[in-house]
C-alpha positions in Angstrom: 130.5 129.9 61.5 128.5 132.7 63.3 124.7 133.1 63.1 124.1 136.5 62.4 120.4 138.0 62.8 119.7 141.8 61.4 116.0 143.2 62.6 114.9 146.5 60.6 112.1 148.5 61.9 110.2 149.3 58.3 110.5 146.7 54.8 113.4 148.2 53.1 115.1 149.0 56.0 117.6 145.9 55.7 118.4 147.0 52.3 119.3 150.1 52.9 120.8 150.0 56.3 122.6 146.9 56.0 122.3 144.9 52.7 126.1 145.0 52.2 127.3 143.8 55.4 124.6 141.5 54.9 126.2 139.8 51.7 129.6 139.9 53.2 128.4 138.0 56.0 126.9 135.6 53.5 129.6 135.3 51.6 131.8 134.4 54.0 129.5 131.3 55.0 127.8 132.5 58.2 124.0 132.0 58.5 121.7 135.1 58.2 117.9 135.9 60.0 116.3 138.4 58.6 113.6 140.3 61.1 111.5 143.4 60.3 109.5 144.6 62.8 106.6 146.9 61.2 104.2 146.1 58.3 105.6 149.6 56.4 101.3 150.5 56.2 102.3 154.3 57.3 105.4 154.6 55.2 104.0 155.7 51.8 101.9 159.0 50.0 98.7 156.3 50.3 98.9 154.6 53.7 97.0 151.2 54.4 96.9 147.8 54.2 97.6 147.9 50.5 101.1 149.5 50.9 101.9 147.1 53.4 101.2 144.6 51.0 103.3 146.4 48.5 106.1 146.8 51.0 106.3 143.6 52.0 106.4 142.2 48.1 109.6 144.4 47.8 111.4 143.9 50.7 110.7 139.7 50.1 111.6 140.3 46.9 114.9 142.4 47.8 116.0 140.1 50.3 115.6 137.3 48.2 119.6 137.0 48.0 119.7 136.6 51.7 116.8 134.3 52.7 113.1 135.2 53.5 112.9 137.8 56.4 110.6 136.8 59.3 107.7 139.6 59.3 106.4 141.1 62.6 103.9 143.0 60.9 104.1 145.7 64.2 102.4 148.9 63.1 104.1 151.4 61.4 105.2 154.2 63.0 103.9 152.9 66.8 106.8 151.3 68.1 107.5 153.2 71.1 103.8 152.9 72.1 102.4 149.6 70.7 101.6 147.6 74.5 103.7 144.0 73.2 106.4 145.5 70.8 108.7 145.3 73.1 108.2 141.5 74.4 108.1 140.4 70.6 110.5 141.7 69.3 112.6 140.0 71.8 110.8 137.1 71.4 111.6 136.9 67.9 115.4 138.1 68.3 115.8 135.3 70.9 113.8 132.9 68.6 117.5 133.3 66.5 119.9 132.5 69.1 122.0 134.9 67.0 125.7 135.1 67.9 125.9 138.8 66.4 122.8 141.4 66.1 123.1 143.9 63.8 120.1 146.5 63.8 119.4 150.9 64.0 121.3 153.0 66.2 120.0 154.2 69.3 120.0 157.6 68.2 118.4 157.4 64.7 117.0 160.0 62.9 113.1 157.9 63.3 111.0 157.3 66.5 110.7 154.2 65.2 114.2 152.7 64.5 115.2 154.2 67.8 112.3 152.5 69.4 113.5 149.1 68.0 117.2 149.7 68.8 116.1 150.0 72.6 113.9 146.7 72.1 116.6 144.2 70.6 119.8 146.0 73.0 117.3 145.0 76.3 116.7 141.6 74.4 120.0 140.8 73.3 122.4 142.6 74.9 123.7 140.3 77.4 123.4 137.8 74.9 125.7 138.8 72.3 127.4 141.6 70.7 124.7 144.1 69.1 126.2 146.3 65.9 124.4 149.5 64.8 123.7 150.4 61.3 124.2 154.6 60.5 121.4 156.5 59.7 120.9 159.0 56.8 120.1 162.2 58.7 123.6 162.7 60.4 121.6 162.6 63.8 125.2 162.7 65.7 126.2 158.5 65.6 129.8 157.8 65.2 130.9 155.0 63.7 133.3 152.5 65.5 133.5 150.2 62.7 133.7 150.6 59.3 132.8 147.6 56.5 133.9 148.3 52.5 130.5 147.1 50.6 132.1 148.0 47.1 131.7 144.9 46.3 128.3 144.8 47.1 127.2 147.9 46.3 125.6 146.4 42.8 123.2 143.9 44.9 122.5 146.3 47.3 121.1 148.9 44.7 119.3 146.3 43.1 117.8 145.5 46.8 116.6 148.5 47.1 115.1 148.9 43.8 113.3 145.6 44.1 
């Protein structure tokens, strides 16, 4: 069965953008690898290490049904400008030896999502197919492939709420 690697920029991105699709892949017997690029420390009202720790627990709990994510802990909000981020992400993706990679769309609304998309495409674009998740903000992304996740919505909602 195929080995699918999903990589999101922040804790909660895999749950929000990719959980339904990944659940379908898992149900058909695919091997999943999950990667979260940033620490999530900037994604809340009180940014910092305490928030990053809380978000790591939440995402690990939310993703438990699919597997445990590799947490790269790069600085939240700084993927595009962090020295070494591209190499760290490249190595993390290539270490998985995926048959397919799912990540954020290049046109996504969030700068970290766009940077991650670029880094992942540079790393895996000649290695395997890439699928891009839709964004939440109507950025002009036009999907070419739709997946019906209706039967996994309850599990997705539970993962998001974890």
